[in-house]
N, CA, C and O atoms as a printed pandas DataFrame, in Angstrom:
     atom_number atom_name residue_name chain_id  residue_number  x_coord  y_coord  z_coord
0              1         N          MET        A               1   78.904   84.294   77.538
1              2        CA          MET        A               1   79.884   85.335   77.386
2              3         C          MET        A               1   80.542   84.847   76.897
3              4         O          MET        A               1   80.753   83.755   77.426
4              5         N          SER        A               2   81.644   85.185   75.230
5              6        CA          SER        A               2   82.456   84.502   74.983
6              7         C          SER        A               2   83.524   84.975   75.904
7              8         O          SER        A               2   83.386   85.698   76.890
8              9         N          VAL        A               3   85.071   84.227   75.221
9             10        CA          VAL        A               3   85.895   84.791   75.422
10            11         C          VAL        A               3   85.951   86.135   74.612
11            12         O          VAL        A               3   85.482   86.945   75.412
12            13         N          SER        A               4   86.165   86.594   73.839
13            14        CA          SER        A               4   86.736   87.408   73.431
14            15         C          SER        A               4   85.940   88.386   74.277
15            16         O          SER        A               4   86.540   88.968   75.181
16            17         N          GLN        A               5   84.358   88.681   74.032
17            18        CA          GLN        A               5   83.698   89.852   74.992
18            19         C          GLN        A               5   84.406   89.753   76.441
19            20         O          GLN        A               5   84.654   90.872   76.890
20            21         N          LYS        A               6   84.831   88.570   77.373
21            22        CA          LYS        A               6   85.841   88.935   78.698
22            23         C          LYS        A               6   87.555   89.677   78.315
23            24         O          LYS        A               6   88.463   90.235   78.931
24            25         N          PHE        A               7   87.298   89.327   77.183
25            26        CA          PHE        A               7   89.163   90.374   77.151
26            27         C          PHE        A               7   88.784   91.848   76.662
27            28         O          PHE        A               7   89.770   92.499   76.319
28            29         N          MET        A               8   87.326   92.630   76.541
29            30        CA          MET        A               8   86.463   93.166   75.904
30            31         C          MET        A               8   87.118   94.109   77.287
31            32         O          MET        A               8   87.851   95.094   77.378
32            33         N          GLY        A               9   86.290   93.056   78.422
33            34        CA          GLY        A               9   86.583   93.541   80.207
34            35         C          GLY        A               9   87.133   93.707   80.878
35            36         O          GLY        A               9   86.982   94.127   82.026
36            37         N          VAL        A              10   88.375   93.242   79.985
37            38        CA          VAL        A              10   90.069   93.411   80.736
38            39         C          VAL        A              10   90.063   94.408   80.019
39            40         O          VAL        A              10   89.401   95.209   80.679
40            41         N          VAL        A              11   90.439   95.029   78.855
41            42        CA          VAL        A              11   90.610   95.777   78.148
42            43         C          VAL        A              11   90.087   96.892   78.598
43            44         O          VAL        A              11   90.976   97.707   78.843
44            45         N          LYS        A              12   89.035   97.283   78.813
45            46        CA          LYS        A              12   87.878   98.442   79.763
46            47         C          LYS        A              12   88.620   98.459   80.400
47            48         O          LYS        A              12   89.299   99.478   80.268
48            49         N          GLY        A              13   89.172   97.370   81.658
49            50        CA          GLY        A              13   89.871   98.084   82.964
50            51         C          GLY        A              13   90.808   98.050   82.986
51            52         O          GLY        A              13   91.261   97.731   84.086
52            53         N          LEU        A              14   91.985   98.371   81.707
53            54        CA          LEU        A              14   93.276   98.594   81.694
54            55         C          LEU        A              14   92.949  100.396   80.704
55            56         O          LEU        A              14   93.664  101.375   80.491
56            57         N          ILE        A              15   92.213  100.210   80.526
57            58        CA          ILE        A              15   92.148  101.989   80.011
58            59         C          ILE        A              15   91.616  102.904   81.569
59            60         O          ILE        A              15   91.864  104.066   81.892
60            61         N          LEU        A              16   90.980  102.058   82.147
61            62        CA          LEU        A              16   90.775  102.916   83.051
62            63         C          LEU        A              16   91.358  103.098   83.810
63            64         O          LEU        A              16   91.189  104.058   84.561
64            65         N          SER        A              17   92.733  101.839   83.979
65            66        CA          SER        A              17   93.610  101.868   85.574
66            67         C          SER        A              17   94.607  102.397   84.959
67            68         O          SER        A              17   95.321  103.081   85.692
68            69         N          TYR        A              18   95.029  102.308   83.491
69            70        CA          TYR        A              18   95.782  103.177   83.261
70            71         C          TYR        A              18   95.521  105.206   83.053
71            72         O          TYR        A              18   96.452  106.011   83.066
72            73         N          LEU        A              19   94.529  105.446   82.939
73            74        CA          LEU        A              19   93.770  107.139   82.822
74            75         C          LEU        A              19   94.178  106.759   84.196
75            76         O          LEU        A              19   95.405  106.858   84.202
76            77         N          LEU        A              20   93.868  106.470   85.073
77            78        CA          LEU        A              20   93.318  106.298   86.761
78            79         C          LEU        A              20   95.061  106.788   86.908
79            80         O          LEU        A              20   95.546  107.881   87.199
80            81         N          THR        A              21   95.683  105.523   86.584
81            82        CA          THR        A              21   98.166  106.239   87.105
82            83         C          THR        A              21   98.718  107.234   85.838
83            84         O          THR        A              21   99.942  107.112   85.792
84            85         N          ILE        A              22   98.453  107.747   85.271
85            86        CA          ILE        A              22   98.569  109.510   84.437
86            87         C          ILE        A              22   98.107  109.585   85.134
87            88         O          ILE        A              22   98.808  109.102   86.023
88            89         N          ILE        A              23   96.805  110.058   85.726
89            90        CA          ILE        A              23   96.425  111.569   85.886
90            91         C          ILE        A              23   96.513  111.524   87.477
91            92         O          ILE        A              23   96.179  112.571   88.031
92            93         N          MET        A              24   97.057  110.090   88.590
93            94        CA          MET        A              24   98.271  109.897   89.901
94            95         C          MET        A              24   99.259  110.100   90.105
95            96         O          MET        A              24   99.851  110.419   91.137
96            97         N          LEU        A              25   99.592  109.911   88.995
97            98        CA          LEU        A              25  101.134  110.383   88.966
98            99         C          LEU        A              25  101.673  112.165   88.226
99           100         O          LEU        A              25  102.597  112.959   88.408
100          101         N          PHE        A              26  100.302  112.065   87.267
101          102        CA          PHE        A              26  100.610  113.663   87.146
102          103         C          PHE        A              26  100.360  114.637   88.098
103          104         O          PHE        A              26  100.466  115.863   88.073
104          105         N          ILE        A              27   99.823  113.432   89.385
105          106        CA          ILE        A              27   99.362  114.929   90.889
106          107         C          ILE        A              27  100.739  114.633   91.534
107          108         O          ILE        A              27  101.474  115.617   91.622
108          109         N          THR        A              28  101.240  113.416   92.018
109          110        CA          THR        A              28  101.848  113.513   92.394
110          111         C          THR        A              28  103.175  113.973   92.055
111          112         O          THR        A              28  104.033  114.011   92.937
112          113         N          ALA        A              29  103.497  114.404   90.604
113          114        CA          ALA        A              29  104.379  114.877   89.689
114          115         C          ALA        A              29  104.480  116.336   90.344
115          116         O          ALA        A              29  105.440  116.666   91.041
116          117         N          VAL        A              30  103.378  117.196   90.051
117          118        CA          VAL        A              30  103.589  118.083   90.413
118          119         C          VAL        A              30  103.497  118.719   92.615
119          120         O          VAL        A              30  103.879  119.658   93.313
120          121         N          VAL        A              31  102.821  117.555   92.744
121          122        CA          VAL        A              31  102.793  117.684   94.055
122          123         C          VAL        A              31  104.453  117.305   94.750
123          124         O          VAL        A              31  104.506  117.355   95.979
124          125         N          VAL        A              32  105.605  116.985   94.091
125          126        CA          VAL        A              32  106.923  116.874   94.264
126          127         C          VAL        A              32  107.631  117.639   94.178
127          128         O          VAL        A              32  108.586  117.724   94.951
128          129         N          TYR        A              33  107.307  118.874   92.730
129          130        CA          TYR        A              33  107.563  119.730   92.851
130          131         C          TYR        A              33  107.556  121.188   93.193
131          132         O          TYR        A              33  108.545  121.897   93.006
132          133         N          LYS        A              34  106.396  121.642   93.711
133          134        CA          LYS        A              34  106.454  122.224   94.823
134          135         C          LYS        A              34  106.550  122.134   96.186
135          136         O          LYS        A              34  106.786  123.003   97.026
136          137         N          VAL        A              35  106.301  120.779   96.303
137          138        CA          VAL        A              35  106.744  120.718   97.822
138          139         C          VAL        A              35  107.813  120.206   97.679
139          140         O          VAL        A              35  108.679  120.810   98.312
140          141         N          GLY        A              36  108.110  119.505   97.229
141          142        CA          GLY        A              36  108.783  118.610   97.354
142          143         C          GLY        A              36  109.491  116.910   98.428
143          144         O          GLY        A              36  110.288  117.028   99.359
144          145         N          ILE        A              37  109.075  115.902   98.072
145          146        CA          ILE        A              37  109.272  114.900   99.209
146          147         C          ILE        A              37  110.053  113.613   99.166
147          148         O          ILE        A              37  110.624  113.471   98.084
148          149         N          SER        A              38  110.177  112.991   99.710
149          150        CA          SER        A              38  111.609  112.451  100.133
150          151         C          SER        A              38  111.693  111.487   98.835
151          152         O          SER        A              38  110.934  111.562   97.869
152          153         N          ASP        A              39  112.605  110.699   98.968
153          154        CA          ASP        A              39  111.771  108.855   97.828
154          155         C          ASP        A              39  111.653  107.873   98.405
155          156         O          ASP        A              39  111.464  106.730   97.990
156          157         N          LYS        A              40  111.770  108.307   99.513
157          158        CA          LYS        A              40  110.818  106.758  100.886
158          159         C          LYS        A              40  109.149  107.124   99.705
159          160         O          LYS        A              40  108.540  106.576   98.787
160          161         N          VAL        A              41  109.065  108.550  100.650
161          162        CA          VAL        A              41  107.472  109.125  100.385
162          163         C          VAL        A              41  106.728  108.430   98.706
163          164         O          VAL        A              41  105.808  107.722   98.297
164          165         N          LEU        A              42  107.657  109.072   98.319
165          166        CA          LEU        A              42  107.098  109.221   96.950
166          167         C          LEU        A              42  107.624  107.111   96.360
167          168         O          LEU        A              42  107.202  106.585   95.330
168          169         N          GLY        A              43  108.175  106.705   96.965
169          170        CA          GLY        A              43  107.817  105.473   96.439
170          171         C          GLY        A              43  106.984  104.321   97.283
171          172         O          GLY        A              43  106.667  103.158   97.036
172          173         N          ILE        A              44  106.741  105.412   98.647
173          174        CA          ILE        A              44  105.286  104.508   99.529
174          175         C          ILE        A              44  103.684  105.141   97.790
175          176         O          ILE        A              44  102.999  104.509   96.987
176          177         N          LEU        A              45  103.836  106.221   98.031
177          178        CA          LEU        A              45  102.822  106.803   96.786
178          179         C          LEU        A              45  102.910  105.840   95.302
179          180         O          LEU        A              45  101.868  105.270   94.979
180          181         N          VAL        A              46  103.883  105.697   94.597
181          182        CA          VAL        A              46  103.331  105.218   93.470
182          183         C          VAL        A              46  103.487  103.713   93.840
183          184         O          VAL        A              46  103.706  103.097   92.797
184          185         N          VAL        A              47  103.461  102.905   94.885
185          186        CA          VAL        A              47  102.210  101.679   95.689
186          187         C          VAL        A              47  101.492  101.965   95.710
187          188         O          VAL        A              47  100.775  101.358   94.914
188          189         N          VAL        A              48  100.742  103.092   96.493
189          190        CA          VAL        A              48   99.207  102.979   96.553
190          191         C          VAL        A              48   99.064  103.253   94.361
191          192         O          VAL        A              48   98.224  102.776   93.598
192          193         N          ILE        A              49  100.167  104.104   94.069
193          194        CA          ILE        A              49   99.232  104.534   92.559
194          195         C          ILE        A              49   99.016  102.806   92.107
195          196         O          ILE        A              49   97.904  102.367   91.812
196          197         N          TYR        A              50  100.150  102.031   92.115
197          198        CA          TYR        A              50   99.938  100.984   91.490
198          199         C          TYR        A              50   98.405  100.475   91.821
199          200         O          TYR        A              50   97.487  100.327   91.015
200          201         N          ILE        A              51   98.396  100.187   93.651
201          202        CA          ILE        A              51   97.299   99.875   93.829
202          203         C          ILE        A              51   96.035   99.767   93.665
203          204         O          ILE        A              51   95.365   98.830   93.230
204          205         N          VAL        A              52   95.638  101.178   94.184
205          206        CA          VAL        A              52   94.848  101.795   93.321
206          207         C          VAL        A              52   93.747  101.790   91.851
207          208         O          VAL        A              52   92.550  101.596   91.637
208          209         N          ALA        A              53   94.656  102.041   91.262
209          210        CA          ALA        A              53   94.867  101.443   89.672
210          211         C          ALA        A              53   94.551  100.350   89.046
211          212         O          ALA        A              53   93.863  100.225   88.034
212          213         N          THR        A              54   95.133   99.472   89.749
213          214        CA          THR        A              54   94.600   97.902   89.991
214          215         C          THR        A              54   93.242   97.440   90.850
215          216         O          THR        A              54   92.278   96.876   90.332
216          217         N          PHE        A              55   93.307   97.641   91.662
217          218        CA          PHE        A              55   91.808   97.862   91.888
218          219         C          PHE        A              55   90.911   98.382   91.327
219          220         O          PHE        A              55   89.723   98.321   91.645
220          221         N          ALA        A              56   91.254   98.796   90.675
221          222        CA          ALA        A              56   89.979   99.930   90.273
222          223         C          ALA        A              56   89.512   99.344   88.678
223          224         O          ALA        A              56   88.355   99.148   88.307
224          225         N          GLY        A              57   90.401   99.195   88.111
225          226        CA          GLY        A              57   90.795   98.441   86.898
226          227         C          GLY        A              57   90.473   96.633   86.428
227          228         O          GLY        A              57   90.234   95.992   85.404
228          229         N          GLY        A              58   90.699   96.320   88.270
229          230        CA          GLY        A              58   90.102   95.093   88.081
230          231         C          GLY        A              58   88.701   94.975   88.640
231          232         O          GLY        A              58   87.936   94.056   88.347
232          233         N          PHE        A              59   88.417   95.965   89.464
233          234        CA          PHE        A              59   86.871   95.592   89.054
234          235         C          PHE        A              59   86.344   96.091   88.345
235          236         O          PHE        A              59   85.429   96.758   88.828
236          237         N          VAL        A              60   86.420   96.130   87.483
237          238        CA          VAL        A              60   85.657   97.133   86.447
238          239         C          VAL        A              60   85.843   95.693   85.112
239          240         O          VAL        A              60   85.035   95.303   84.270
240          241         N          THR        A              61   87.237   95.230   85.427
241          242        CA          THR        A              61   86.986   93.770   84.812
242          243         C          THR        A              61   86.064   92.724   85.065
243          244         O          THR        A              61   85.414   92.042   84.273
244          245         N          GLY        A              62   86.135   92.707   86.751
245          246        CA          GLY        A              62   84.970   91.428   87.417
246          247         C          GLY        A              62   83.433   91.926   86.738
247          248         O          GLY        A              62   82.600   91.113   86.336
248          249         N          ARG        A              63   83.272   93.221   86.707
249          250        CA          ARG        A              63   81.524   94.011   86.322
250          251         C          ARG        A              63   81.531   93.009   84.503
251          252         O          ARG        A              63   80.801   92.108   84.089
252          253         N          LYS        A              64   82.423   93.561   84.022
253          254        CA          LYS        A              64   82.191   92.971   83.010
254          255         C          LYS        A              64   81.666   91.602   82.566
255          256         O          LYS        A              64   80.600   91.266   82.049
256          257         N          VAL        A              65   82.728   90.940   82.926
257          258        CA          VAL        A              65   83.143   89.164   83.029
258          259         C          VAL        A              65   82.532   88.455   83.304
259          260         O          VAL        A              65   82.245   87.433   82.680
260          261         N          ARG        A              66   82.126   88.835   84.418
261          262        CA          ARG        A              66   80.807   88.253   85.698
262          263         C          ARG        A              66   81.142   86.655   85.866
263          264         O          ARG        A              66   80.635   86.040   86.805
264          265         N          GLU        A              67   81.732   86.209   85.229
265          266        CA          GLU        A              67   82.247   84.355   85.939
266          267         C          GLU        A              67   83.529   84.324   86.295
267          268         O          GLU        A              67   84.342   85.228   86.488
268          269         N          LYS        A              68   83.576   83.572   86.336
269          270        CA          LYS        A              68   85.890   82.994   86.264
270          271         C          LYS        A              68   86.203   84.857   87.045
271          272         O          LYS        A              68   87.352   85.287   86.944
272          273         N          ARG        A              69   85.510   85.441   87.497
273          274        CA          ARG        A              69   86.486   86.651   87.923
274          275         C          ARG        A              69   87.714   87.159   88.494
275          276         O          ARG        A              69   88.290   88.206   88.200
276          277         N          PHE        A              70   88.170   85.952   89.674
277          278        CA          PHE        A              70   89.353   85.964   90.122
278          279         C          PHE        A              70   90.317   84.884   89.621
279          280         O          PHE        A              70   91.055   84.276   90.396
280          281         N          LEU        A              71   90.283   84.638   88.139
281          282        CA          LEU        A              71   90.782   84.293   87.153
282          283         C          LEU        A              71   91.648   85.878   86.055
283          284         O          LEU        A              71   92.637   86.413   85.553
284          285         N          TRP        A              72   90.001   85.855   86.381
285          286        CA          TRP        A              72   90.081   87.355   84.806
286          287         C          TRP        A              72   90.955   88.730   85.395
287          288         O          TRP        A              72   91.676   89.419   84.672
288          289         N          GLY        A              73   90.739   88.958   86.778
289          290        CA          GLY        A              73   91.143   89.912   87.470
290          291         C          GLY        A              73   92.972   89.375   88.181
291          292         O          GLY        A              73   93.634   90.126   88.897
292          293         N          MET        A              74   93.285   88.423   87.887
293          294        CA          MET        A              74   94.584   87.836   88.009
294          295         C          MET        A              74   94.698   87.994   86.405
295          296         O          MET        A              74   95.764   88.583   86.227
296          297         N          VAL        A              75   94.069   87.729   85.110
297          298        CA          VAL        A              75   94.232   88.064   83.226
298          299         C          VAL        A              75   94.700   89.642   83.289
299          300         O          VAL        A              75   95.565   90.292   82.703
300          301         N          TYR        A              76   93.639   89.961   84.353
301          302        CA          TYR        A              76   93.788   91.920   83.678
302          303         C          TYR        A              76   95.600   92.554   84.936
303          304         O          TYR        A              76   96.430   93.405   84.616
304          305         N          GLY        A              77   95.572   91.871   85.994
305          306        CA          GLY        A              77   96.693   92.030   86.613
306          307         C          GLY        A              77   97.926   91.730   85.689
307          308         O          GLY        A              77   98.481   92.769   85.335
308          309         N          LEU        A              78   98.190   91.200   85.465
309          310        CA          LEU        A              78   99.421   90.581   84.031
310          311         C          LEU        A              78   99.856   91.503   83.373
311          312         O          LEU        A              78  100.927   92.109   83.342
312          313         N          THR        A              79   98.130   91.606   82.391
313          314        CA          THR        A              79   98.799   92.312   81.587
314          315         C          THR        A              79   99.398   94.040   81.498
315          316         O          THR        A              79  100.163   94.644   80.747
316          317         N          TYR        A              80   98.271   94.527   83.151
317          318        CA          TYR        A              80   98.822   95.613   83.343
318          319         C          TYR        A              80  100.286   95.995   83.790
319          320         O          TYR        A              80  101.035   96.887   83.392
320          321         N          ILE        A              81  100.411   95.212   84.562
321          322        CA          ILE        A              81  102.455   95.543   84.800
322          323         C          ILE        A              81  103.202   95.229   84.099
323          324         O          ILE        A              81  104.327   95.560   84.474
324          325         N          SER        A              82  103.175   94.519   82.838
325          326        CA          SER        A              82  103.705   94.052   81.790
326          327         C          SER        A              82  104.083   94.918   80.525
327          328         O          SER        A              82  104.920   95.123   79.646
328          329         N          VAL        A              83  102.734   95.318   81.120
329          330        CA          VAL        A              83  102.399   96.687   79.687
330          331         C          VAL        A              83  103.426   97.381   80.508
331          332         O          VAL        A              83  104.573   97.306   80.069
332          333         N          ALA        A              84  103.198   98.203   81.882
333          334        CA          ALA        A              84  103.927   99.388   82.109
334          335         C          ALA        A              84  105.257   98.924   82.768
335          336         O          ALA        A              84  106.051   99.606   83.417
336          337         N          LEU        A              85  105.324   97.337   82.385
337          338        CA          LEU        A              85  107.434   97.425   82.464
338          339         C          LEU        A              85  107.640   97.489   81.468
339          340         O          LEU        A              85  108.783   97.931   81.349
340          341         N          THR        A              86  107.214   97.309   80.571
341          342        CA          THR        A              86  107.532   97.306   78.698
342          343         C          THR        A              86  107.643   98.714   78.569
343          344         O          THR        A              86  108.664   99.219   78.104
344          345         N          VAL        A              87  106.473   99.527   79.021
345          346        CA          VAL        A              87  106.726  101.485   79.179
346          347         C          VAL        A              87  108.358  101.774   79.214
347          348         O          VAL        A              87  109.330  102.276   78.649
348          349         N          SER        A              88  107.638  100.744   80.804
349          350        CA          SER        A              88  109.441  101.468   81.477
350          351         C          SER        A              88  109.899  101.590   80.963
351          352         O          SER        A              88  109.853  102.653   80.343
352          353         N          VAL        A              89  111.139  100.292   80.586
353          354        CA          VAL        A              89  111.456  100.048   79.022
354          355         C          VAL        A              89  112.376  101.286   78.587
355          356         O          VAL        A              89  113.445  101.894   78.640
356          357         N          LEU        A              90  111.024  101.148   78.096
357          358        CA          LEU        A              90  111.421  101.969   76.390
358          359         C          LEU        A              90  112.480  102.726   76.587
359          360         O          LEU        A              90  113.662  102.827   76.257
360          361         N          PHE        A              91  110.735  103.799   77.974
361          362        CA          PHE        A              91  111.352  104.666   77.844
362          363         C          PHE        A              91  112.335  105.524   78.766
363          364         O          PHE        A              91  112.643  106.712   78.667
364          365         N          THR        A              92  113.011  103.884   80.341
365          366        CA          THR        A              92  113.801  104.718   80.750
366          367         C          THR        A              92  115.443  103.906   79.549
367          368         O          THR        A              92  116.572  104.309   79.270
368          369         N          GLY        A              93  114.765  102.876   79.269
369          370        CA          GLY        A              93  116.342  102.142   78.306
370          371         C          GLY        A              93  116.627  101.008   79.123
371          372         O          GLY        A              93  117.155  100.077   78.516
372          373         N          SER        A              94  116.331  100.774   80.834
373          374        CA          SER        A              94  116.544   99.998   81.910
374          375         C          SER        A              94  115.780   99.726   82.597
375          376         O          SER        A              94  116.272   99.042   83.495
376          377         N          GLY        A              95  114.670   99.887   82.726
377          378        CA          GLY        A              95  113.510   99.035   83.392
378          379         C          GLY        A              95  113.997   99.483   84.779
379          380         O          GLY        A              95  114.488  100.576   85.062
380          381         N          ASP        A              96  113.742   98.316   85.688
381          382        CA          ASP        A              96  113.816   98.749   87.319
382          383         C          ASP        A              96  115.523   97.667   87.212
383          384         O          ASP        A              96  114.933   96.742   87.771
384          385         N          ARG        A              97  116.099   97.433   87.124
385          386        CA          ARG        A              97  117.219   96.983   88.604
386          387         C          ARG        A              97  117.399   96.080   88.933
387          388         O          ARG        A              97  118.132   95.133   88.645
388          389         N          GLU        A              98  116.333   96.439   89.959
389          390        CA          GLU        A              98  116.152   94.549   90.969
390          391         C          GLU        A              98  115.135   94.275   90.677
391          392         O          GLU        A              98  114.209   94.963   90.249
392          393         N          GLY        A              99  115.268   92.656   91.003
393          394        CA          GLY        A              99  115.049   91.253   90.943
394          395         C          GLY        A              99  113.173   92.136   91.917
395          396         O          GLY        A              99  112.072   92.464   91.475
396          397         N          ILE        A             100  113.692   92.151   93.029
397          398        CA          ILE        A             100  112.713   91.791   93.945
398          399         C          ILE        A             100  111.908   92.931   93.889
399          400         O          ILE        A             100  111.495   92.790   95.040
400          401         N          ALA        A             101  111.391   93.854   93.543
401          402        CA          ALA        A             101  111.004   95.096   93.454
402          403         C          ALA        A             101  110.617   94.780   91.680
403          404         O          ALA        A             101  109.788   95.560   91.212
404          405         N          VAL        A             102  110.911   94.209   91.172
405          406        CA          VAL        A             102  109.611   93.759   90.228
406          407         C          VAL        A             102  109.134   93.068   90.273
407          408         O          VAL        A             102  108.415   93.022   89.276
408          409         N          ILE        A             103  108.972   92.222   90.941
409          410        CA          ILE        A             103  108.571   90.260   91.367
410          411         C          ILE        A             103  107.331   91.515   92.262
411          412         O          ILE        A             103  106.160   91.403   91.899
412          413         N          THR        A             104  107.725   92.922   93.659
413          414        CA          THR        A             104  106.548   92.376   94.382
414          415         C          THR        A             104  105.831   94.130   93.126
415          416         O          THR        A             104  104.901   94.745   93.647
416          417         N          LYS        A             105  106.136   94.463   92.263
417          418        CA          LYS        A             105  104.780   95.410   91.676
418          419         C          LYS        A             105  104.025   94.173   91.121
419          420         O          LYS        A             105  102.819   94.279   90.895
420          421         N          CYS        A             106  104.653   93.050   90.898
421          422        CA          CYS        A             106  104.339   92.243   89.971
422          423         C          CYS        A             106  102.817   91.640   90.627
423          424         O          CYS        A             106  101.686   91.423   90.193
424          425         N          ILE        A             107  103.750   91.491   92.301
425          426        CA          ILE        A             107  102.721   90.254   93.118
426          427         C          ILE        A             107  101.831   91.860   93.251
427          428         O          ILE        A             107  101.197   91.930   92.198
428          429         N          MET        A             108  101.604   92.852   93.908
429          430        CA          MET        A             108  100.499   94.059   93.777
430          431         C          MET        A             108   99.888   93.856   93.336
431          432         O          MET        A             108   98.845   93.408   93.811
432          433         N          CYS        A             109  100.156   94.089   91.773
433          434        CA          CYS        A             109   99.350   94.863   91.103
434          435         C          CYS        A             109   98.650   93.094   90.521
435          436         O          CYS        A             109   98.023   93.396   89.506
436          437         N          VAL        A             110   98.552   92.031   90.654
437          438        CA          VAL        A             110   98.242   90.734   90.111
438          439         C          VAL        A             110   96.998   90.875   91.358
439          440         O          VAL        A             110   95.788   90.929   91.135
440          441         N          ALA        A             111   97.608   90.911   92.594
441          442        CA          ALA        A             111   96.812   91.082   94.086
442          443         C          ALA        A             111   95.261   91.974   93.986
443          444         O          ALA        A             111   94.163   91.675   94.456
444          445         N          GLY        A             112   95.631   92.997   93.291
445          446        CA          GLY        A             112   94.420   94.163   93.132
446          447         C          GLY        A             112   93.532   93.541   92.382
447          448         O          GLY        A             112   92.420   93.172   92.759
448          449         N          GLY        A             113   94.141   93.370   90.982
449          450        CA          GLY        A             113   93.175   93.023   90.117
450          451         C          GLY        A             113   92.672   91.796   90.283
451          452         O          GLY        A             113   91.513   91.589   89.923
452          453         N          MET        A             114   93.342   90.901   90.779
453          454        CA          MET        A             114   92.119   89.939   91.665
454          455         C          MET        A             114   91.059   90.943   92.518
455          456         O          MET        A             114   89.987   91.360   92.079
456          457         N          LEU        A             115   91.522   91.170   93.592
457          458        CA          LEU        A             115   90.492   91.541   94.826
458          459         C          LEU        A             115   89.379   92.428   94.308
459          460         O          LEU        A             115   88.193   92.422   94.640
460          461         N          GLY        A             116   90.205   93.439   93.142
461          462        CA          GLY        A             116   89.157   94.351   92.783
462          463         C          GLY        A             116   87.660   93.311   91.634
463          464         O          GLY        A             116   86.455   93.531   91.511
464          465         N          ALA        A             117   88.521   92.291   91.068
465          466        CA          ALA        A             117   87.863   91.336   89.787
466          467         C          ALA        A             117   86.892   90.744   91.626
467          468         O          ALA        A             117   85.877   91.298   92.047
468          469         N          MET        A             118   87.232   90.188   91.959
469          470        CA          MET        A             118   86.473   89.303   92.953
470          471         C          MET        A             118   84.713   90.253   93.910
471          472         O          MET        A             118   83.506   90.014   93.963
472          473         N          LEU        A             119   85.743   91.400   94.506
473          474        CA          LEU        A             119   84.524   92.034   95.094
474          475         C          LEU        A             119   83.973   93.398   93.952
475          476         O          LEU        A             119   83.752   94.579   94.222
476          477         N          SER        A             120   83.900   92.834   92.938
477          478        CA          SER        A             120   82.830   93.642   92.091
478          479         C          SER        A             120   80.980   92.456   92.346
479          480         O          SER        A             120   79.936   92.818   91.804
């Protein structure tokens, strides 16, 4: 399998995970609007969304690449969080101001991608 085919596996994983992220964030927004939840619970839900989306995308990536899944899951996770942070900065103008929060999100997304790819 060529490297370009493996990158297409990463792209397919990214498409799935961003769709899942959008759907889950929309559902979360509706729940916040209707019920009203605390910031702490909202933060936990966002973490769960990151983990579920990156795991699913990593799983798809692992299915597509079939070899060196751990490495390609890491590439997928890094790409996912890089794009997510870039979009966040473009839309909010500032992004995440806490360095620890950014590092934690990066670790969660890379780990989710690698785990999903390994279990595929």
